[in-house]
C-alpha positions in Angstrom: 0.0 0.0 0.0 1.6 3.2 -1.2 -0.1 6.1 0.5 0.3 9.8 0.8 -0.7 12.1 3.6 -1.3 15.4 1.8 -1.0 17.6 4.9 0.2 20.6 3.0 -0.4 23.9 4.8 -2.1 22.1 7.7 1.3 20.9 8.8 1.9 24.5 10.0 -1.7 25.7 10.7 -2.6 22.8 13.0 0.3 23.8 15.3 -0.3 27.5 15.4 -2.6 29.5 13.0 -0.6 32.6 13.6 2.3 31.0 11.7 0.4 31.7 8.4 2.3 35.0 8.2 5.6 33.1 7.9 5.9 32.9 4.1 9.0 30.7 3.8 7.6 28.3 6.3 4.2 28.2 4.6 5.7 27.9 1.1 7.6 24.8 2.1 4.3 23.1 3.0 2.4 24.5 0.0 5.0 22.7 -2.2 3.2 19.5 -1.4 -0.2 20.1 -3.0 1.2 22.5 -5.7 4.3 20.7 -6.9 4.7 17.4 -5.1 1.3 15.8 -5.8 1.4 16.5 -9.6 5.0 15.1 -9.8 4.0 12.0 -7.8 0.9 11.4 -9.9 3.2 11.5 -12.9 5.4 8.8 -11.4 2.5 6.6 -10.4 1.0 6.9 -13.9 4.4 6.0 -15.4 4.7 2.9 -13.1 1.0 1.9 -13.3 0.8 1.8 -9.6 -2.4 2.7 -7.6 -2.1 4.7 -4.4 -4.2 6.1 -1.6 -4.1 9.8 -0.8 -5.3 10.9 2.7 -6.4 14.5 2.4 -7.4 16.9 5.2 -10.7 18.7 4.4 -9.0 22.1 4.6 -6.4 21.1 2.0 -9.2 19.8 -0.3 -11.0 23.1 0.0 -7.8 25.1 -0.8 -6.7 22.8 -3.7 -9.9 21.4 -5.2 -8.3 20.8 -8.6 -5.6 18.7 -7.0 -8.2 16.5 -5.4 -10.0 16.1 -8.6 -6.8 15.2 -10.4 -6.0 12.5 -7.9 -9.5 11.0 -8.4 -9.3 11.3 -12.2 -6.1 9.2 -12.2 -8.0 6.4 -10.4 -6.4 6.7 -7.0 -8.3 6.5 -3.8 -8.9 9.5 -1.6 -9.3 9.0 2.1 -10.1 11.1 5.2 -7.4 12.8 7.2 -9.2 15.2 9.6 -10.0 18.8 8.6 -7.0 20.8 9.8 -4.9 17.8 10.7 -6.2 18.1 14.3 -4.6 16.0 17.1 -7.5 13.8 18.1 -6.2 13.3 21.7 -7.2 16.9 22.4 -10.8 16.6 21.1 -14.0 15.4 22.6 -16.0 12.7 20.9 -18.5 15.3 19.7 -15.8 17.5 18.3 -14.2 14.6 16.5 -17.5 13.5 15.0 -18.2 17.0 13.7 -14.8 17.1 12.0 -15.4 13.7 10.5 -18.8 14.7 9.1 -17.5 17.9 7.7 -14.6 16.2 6.0 -16.8 13.5 4.5 -19.0 16.2 3.0 -16.1 18.1 1.5 -14.4 15.1 -0.2 -17.8 13.7 -1.4 -18.7 17.0 -3.0 -15.4 17.4 -4.8 -15.0 13.8 -6.1 -18.6 12.6 -6.4 -17.6 9.6 -4.3 -18.0 9.0 -0.6 -14.7 8.2 1.1 -14.4 4.8 2.7 -10.9 5.0 4.3 -9.6 7.0 7.2 -6.2 7.9 8.6 -6.0 9.9 11.8 -3.7 12.9 11.9 -0.4 11.8 13.6 -1.7 8.2 13.4 -3.4 8.7 16.8 -7.0 7.6 17.4 -9.2 7.8 20.5 -10.9 4.8 22.2 -14.2 5.9 20.6 -12.8 6.6 17.1 -13.6 3.1 15.6 -17.2 3.4 16.6 -17.4 6.9 15.1 -16.0 5.6 11.8 -18.3 2.6 11.7 -21.3 4.9 12.5 -20.5 6.9 9.4 -19.9 3.9 7.1 -16.1 4.1 6.9 -14.8 0.7 5.9 -11.3 0.8 7.2 -8.8 2.8 9.3 -5.1 3.1 8.7 -3.9 4.6 11.9 -2.8 1.9 14.4 0.5 0.0 14.5 -0.5 -3.3 16.3 0.4 -5.7 13.5 1.9 -5.9 10.0 -1.2 -7.4 8.4 -4.7 -6.0 8.5 -6.8 -6.9 11.6 -10.3 -6.1 13.0 -11.3 -3.7 15.8 -13.8 -5.2 18.3 -16.6 -3.6 16.3 -15.5 -5.2 13.0 -13.8 -2.1 11.5 -10.8 -3.1 9.5 -7.5 -1.7 10.5 -4.6 -1.5 8.0 -1.6 -0.8 10.3 1.5 1.2 9.5 4.7 1.9 11.4 7.0 4.9 12.0 9.9 3.2 10.2 8.0 3.3 6.9 7.3 7.0 7.1 9.2 9.8 5.4 8.8 12.4 8.1 11.4 10.7 10.3 13.8 10.6 7.4 13.3 13.9 5.6 11.4 16.5 7.6 13.4 19.6 8.6 12.6 23.2 9.6 14.7 25.6 11.5 12.0 27.6 13.3 9.8 26.1 14.6 12.1 23.2 14.8 11.0 20.0 13.0 12.9 16.9 12.4 16.7 16.7 12.2 19.2 16.7 9.4 17.5 15.2 6.3 18.8 11.7 5.5 20.5 10.6 2.3 18.2 8.8 -0.1 20.6 5.9 -0.3 20.3 5.2 3.4 16.5 5.5 3.3 16.3 3.2 0.4 18.3 0.6 2.3 16.1 1.0 5.4 12.8 0.6 3.5 14.1 -2.2 1.2 15.4 -4.3 4.0 12.0 -4.0 5.8 10.2 -4.8 2.5 12.3 -7.9 1.9 11.6 -9.2 5.4 7.9 -8.4 5.2 7.7 -10.1 1.8 9.2 -13.3 3.4 6.8 -13.1 6.4 3.8 -12.4 4.2 3.1 -8.9 5.5 1.3 -5.8 4.3 3.9 -3.2 3.5 2.4 0.3 4.1 4.6 3.1 3.0 3.4 6.5 4.2 4.8 9.6 2.4 4.1 13.4 2.4 4.2 15.2 -0.9 5.9 18.2 0.6 8.8 15.9 1.6 8.7 13.0 -0.9 7.7 15.2 -3.9 11.2 16.6 -4.1 13.1 15.4 -7.1 15.7 13.0 -5.6 13.0 11.4 -3.4 10.7 10.8 -6.3 13.6 8.9 -7.9 14.0 7.0 -4.6 10.3 6.0 -4.8 10.7 5.0 -8.4 13.7 2.8 -7.6 11.9 1.2 -4.7 8.7 0.4 -6.5 10.6 -0.9 -9.5 12.6 -3.2 -7.3 9.5 -4.4 -5.5 7.9 -5.3 -8.9 11.0 -7.2 -9.9 10.9 -9.2 -6.6 7.6 -10.7 -7.7 4.7 -11.9 -5.5 3.7 -8.3 -4.7 0.2 -6.8 -5.0 0.1 -3.0 -5.2 -3.4 -2.0 -4.0 -5.5 0.9 -2.7 -6.5 0.8 0.9 -10.1 0.0 0.0 -9.0 -3.1 -2.0 -6.8 -4.3 0.9 -9.7 -3.9 3.3 -12.1 -5.8 1.0 -9.6 -8.6 0.5 -9.1 -9.0 4.3 -12.8 -9.0 4.9 -13.1 -11.9 2.5 -10.0 -13.7 3.7 -9.6 -12.9 7.4 -7.3 -15.9 8.0 -4.9 -15.2 5.2 -2.0 -14.2 7.4 1.0 -16.6 7.5 2.6 -15.4 10.7 1.6 -16.9 14.1 -0.2 -14.8 16.8 0.3 -16.8 20.0 -2.2 -14.6 21.8 -4.9 -15.7 19.3 -4.1 -19.5 19.7 -5.8 -21.8 22.2 -3.9 -22.0 25.5 -2.1 -25.4 25.9 -2.9 -27.7 28.7 -0.7 -27.1 31.8 0.6 -30.7 31.7 1.3 -30.7 27.9 4.9 -31.7 27.1 6.6 -29.8 24.4 9.4 -31.4 22.3 12.0 -29.5 20.4 11.2 -29.0 16.7 13.0 -31.7 14.6 15.0 -30.1 11.8 
């Protein structure tokens, strides 16, 4: 699952709206919707790879033609808050109001109701799965409790990610306010992501790569993504899919995982004798 969090200007505004007057800071984030997304769409079209774009409602309102271009290319558009709000600081009612507003914005722009959701900062509240189910959202891509899809207690499908497969930790930097650290070399990042991909391929996992167009839309990083996807394709046995397709597959094949979850297995009898595995 190749996915993009199109945070754009909300990267700044969600932290402090007064920072809107800082033009250089804002321009760095505007680069994502204006330059990064078109460039990445070109790459995805060139490679014939589908992707999922999680778009805050505010960004969709500010860049409607960008949203429509993503939809026109056949990619999925999912929910990502309105102003990239941190859900931990919201009440259930406030969170639901944002969810409803965001659904209306994306539906109006694309003509299609979104079915996927990623919480800003990957952080959901205890009530979030029930809110999503109440509003007919089919899957969430916010938790990190596995490396294959799983179900919440209410049946909502979760497509988990992880911080290691995220470009913010590798490339984000700003002097003031201070974000990130010294941006990493693309060669090092390729090695990090490729090693995880190879291991996940062997274990039968769901590789969820999360990128931000204002970071990964820069030229050398677009080349990094092209090299990575091309190598994945050469590896074989890889399905590139939108989040909605992965959720649908999991709902039809809930026992498809190859790894063992000991917590999900029946407990052995206390007097059961275990013998070493014979090689």
